[in-house]
N, C-alpha and C positions, 0 to 999 in steps of 0.2 A: 498732655495731662488734662483730664477732664475734672469736673467738679467733685466727683466721687474720689478720684485720686487725691485731690486737694484736701478733702475732708480726712482721708486716711493719713496724709502727711501731718496734718495738725494733730490728729489723735496720737500718732507716733511721737511727735514732739512733746505732747503733754505727758505721755507715759515714760519717755526715755530721756528727757532733759529736765533741768530745773529752770529753764528760761521762762521769763515772763512774756507770754505771747501777746499780751496787750501793750507791750512796750516796743520801742523801735528795735529792729533786728537788722542785720546785714544780709540783704538779699542779692544773690548773684544770678545773672541771666546770661545764657549762652546761645550763640548763633553759629551756624556752620555753612560754609560755601566752598566750592571747588577752587576758587581764586580769592585773593585778598582784597581786590579793589572794591567790590560791593560791601564788604565788611568794614573797610575803612570809611566809606561814606556813611554807613549806618552808625559806626562809632562816633563820628563827628555829630550826627544828628542827635544821638542819645546823650552825648556830653552837653549839648545845648539844652537838653531837657533835665539836666541835673544828675545824670549818671556819671560815675567815675570809670574810666577805662582801666581795667586790670591788665589785660594783655590781648594781643592779637598774634597768633602764632600758627605755624604750619604743623599739623599733627602728623606724626609718622604713621604711614598706612600699614595695614595688615598686608601680608604677602598676597599679591594678586589684586589688591584694591588700589585705587588712585589716591594720592595724597589729598588732603583737604585742609582748610584753614578754619580756625576757631576764634571767635570774638567772645571775650568775657568782660562784662560790665557789671557794676554793682551800685547799689544805693541803699542807704539806711532809711527804712520806712516801716510803718506799722501795717500789718495785713491781718485780715481774718480770712476764713475760707472763701467768702464771696469776693472780697477785694483782690485776693491773690488769683482767683480764677479769672476775674476781669482783666488783671494785669497780664496774665499769660495769653489770653485771647488778643489783647491789644498788641502785645509784642509779636505774636505770630502774624497778625494782620500787617503790622509795620514791616516785618521781614519780607512778606510777600509783596507789599507795595514797593519796597526798595530793591526788589530783585534778588533777595538773599534766599538761598535754597531751603534753609531750615532754621526755625527757632527750636533750639534743642533743650529747652527747659531751664530750670532754676535750681539753686541750692540756697541754704540759709545757715547763718551762724550768729553768734552773739555780736552785737554792735561793738565797735571799738570804744574803749573808754578813754576819756581825756585824762592826761597825766601831767 
């Protein structure tokens, strides 16, 4: 996801949600690897950085493809186009540094409310 994609994401969010994009939102980040071990190490590192582990699971493969593992972490934070682009670059570089095959991008939703 490059900066233009990030700008398009924010434009889409402004047009199609009533979320306050200047407030904290729940950002989810995804990583993919052929085996679980590098993702487990990455999960531990990210948890030490304040990310919450959502799940680490083996994805069912399409016919003819090898199975793979997915790490999903999340954190409530505030982003604009520039800061999200920087976060994506940071996480992609971290994945490479830790031997993880792919930083697979992010998703976003409303932050949980305290009840």
